[in-house]
Every structure is written in C-alpha cells, then in structure tokens.
N, C-alpha and C positions, 0 to 999 in steps of 0.2 A: 697078573693079567688084569687089564682095566676095561671096564664096560664103558665105551666111549660116549654113547648117548647120555648116560648118567652124568659123566663129567661135563659134557656139553651143556646140560641143563644148569649145572652150577655156574658155568661161565656166563650163560645167558641171564641167569638171575642177577649177576653183578652188572651186566650191561643194561638190563631193564631199569635199574636204578638211575643210570646215567642217561638213558634214552627212553623215557616212558612213552614217547610219541610213536615209537616203532614197535610193530608187532613182530615178535621173534617166534618162529615155529621150528620144531624138530620132529622128524620121523625116523624110524629105523625098520629096515627089513632084515630080521634076524638079530641075534644078540650083539653083533658088532663089538667083539672083544679083541684086544691086541696087547702085546707086550710093548709098552711105551713108557718113557719117562713122564710121570704125571705133570711135573712143572712145565716141561717143554711142550707137551701136548696142549696143556691149558693155554700157554702163551700163543701157540700157533692158532688155536681155535679163537682166542680173543682177537688176534690180529685179523684173521679172516672176517670175523663178524664186524669188527670196527670198520674195516674197509668196505664191506657190503652196506653198512649203515651210511657211511660217509658218501658213497658214490651211488646210492640208490635213489629212486624217485621219492620225493617227500610223501609220506603217508603210505607208501607201499611196504608190504611185509618182507621180511628177510626169512627165507626158508632154508633149512639145513636138513639133509637126508643122509642116512648111513645105510650101506648095504654090504653084504659079505658075499664072497664067491672065490672059489679056487684058492683058499688060504689067504685071501687079501680082504682088507676093509677099505671101502671107498667112502669118501665124504664129499658131498656136493653142496655148494652154497649158491643160492640163487636170490637175486633181487631184480627189481624192474628198473635197473639203472640205465641212464642215458649216456654215461661217461665212457 
C-alpha cells in the first residue's frame, strides 16, 4: 500500500529542480493510500504535473490535492491555465 501524497512530494521535488520558477503545492484530506504500481503512479503524477506547468499561467502555482471517500482516492490538479 502506498501513501500517495508522500510519493507525490518526491515527484514534485524532482520537478522543482527543473522548474524552480513554479510553486508546487500538495494537500491531502485523509491518508490517501492505495494499492498501485509505484513506478507507474510516479510516471502518471509527473505527466500531470508537467502538463499543468506547461499549460499554466506564468508565475501561477500548481496545486494538487488528494481526498479519500467510499474506498476511492481522488487526485485533483489545478493551475490557472489559459490553454
């Protein structure tokens, strides 16, 4: 079982090196744990963040939130993109 916000923080750390001008934020409501393949989950997370950075407004933060409910984990990615 994987704690998704912890993994996401690791993915964000790597992207902060590549995009120091972008503020990356992560919040979680609940533990947000799931049975997932760690490598694939990290790849999906990196792709979502990279897209949010590429298509967001310059200087706007990228915010990610996790929430749990009814046996599911939801991940939302938000940017102030105009695309």
